[in-house]
C-alpha positions as CSV (number, residue, x, y, z in Angstrom):
1,M,110.4,39.6,172.7
2,D,108.4,41.2,169.7
3,F,109.3,45.0,167.8
4,R,106.2,46.5,170.6
5,E,108.0,45.0,173.4
6,C,111.1,46.2,172.8
7,V,110.5,49.7,172.0
8,I,108.7,49.8,175.2
9,D,111.9,48.8,177.2
10,C,114.0,51.5,174.9
11,I,111.0,54.2,176.0
12,A,112.1,53.1,179.9
13,D,116.0,53.5,179.5
14,A,117.0,56.9,180.3
15,R,120.2,56.9,178.6
16,L,119.0,55.7,174.9
17,L,116.1,58.6,175.1
18,E,118.7,61.1,176.1
19,T,120.5,60.1,173.3
20,F,117.6,60.1,170.7
21,N,116.7,63.5,172.0
22,R,120.2,64.9,171.5
23,N,119.4,65.5,167.8
24,E,116.0,66.9,168.3
25,V,114.3,70.1,168.3
26,D,111.6,69.9,170.9
27,P,112.5,66.1,172.9
28,I,110.3,63.9,173.2
29,G,109.9,62.2,176.8
30,S,109.1,58.7,178.5
31,D,105.5,59.6,179.7
32,E,104.5,60.9,176.4
33,L,106.2,57.8,174.3
34,L,104.7,55.9,176.8
35,R,100.9,57.3,176.8
36,V,101.0,57.0,173.2
37,L,102.7,54.0,172.5
38,R,101.3,51.5,175.0
39,D,98.8,53.0,177.1
40,Q,96.4,55.0,174.2
41,P,98.1,53.7,170.8
42,S,95.1,55.7,169.3
43,M,96.3,58.7,170.5
44,L,99.0,59.5,167.7
45,D,96.5,60.4,165.4
46,S,95.9,63.5,167.5
47,L,99.0,64.5,167.6
48,P,99.8,67.1,165.8
49,A,102.1,66.6,162.9
50,P,105.9,67.0,164.1
51,R,105.1,65.4,167.5
52,R,104.0,62.3,165.0
53,E,107.2,62.4,163.2
54,C,108.9,62.4,166.2
55,V,107.6,59.4,167.9
56,A,107.7,57.9,163.7
57,R,111.9,58.9,164.3
58,F,112.1,57.2,167.3
59,L,110.4,54.2,166.2
60,L,113.0,54.2,163.4
61,F,115.9,54.6,166.0
62,V,114.9,52.1,168.1
63,H,114.5,49.8,164.8
64,S,118.0,50.1,163.7
65,A,119.9,50.7,167.3
66,V,118.4,48.5,168.9
67,W,115.8,46.1,167.0
68,R,118.0,44.9,164.6
69,K,120.9,44.3,166.5
70,F,118.9,42.0,168.9
71,K,117.3,39.9,166.5
72,L,120.9,39.1,164.8
73,A,122.2,38.8,168.5
74,S,119.2,36.0,168.8
75,A,119.7,34.5,165.2
76,R,123.7,33.5,166.1
77,A,122.6,32.3,169.7
78,N,119.9,30.6,168.2
79,A,122.3,29.0,165.4
80,E,125.0,27.2,167.9
């Protein structure tokens, strides 16, 4: 699994997206995220700056809350 696949899996997790959106003034939806990150990544440039920043914050959230822990657990499992 790469980071992009991890992000797409996280978008599908309604609880994770809900957790992220708790701190957002303008919550982001799974359909919008999937469209931008999976289907039409070039669309990111056409989003207004606040939406691009929200997507960037989501990516950072996934990286810190999921990806790093996943990679650490994978490394530990492979070391055994």
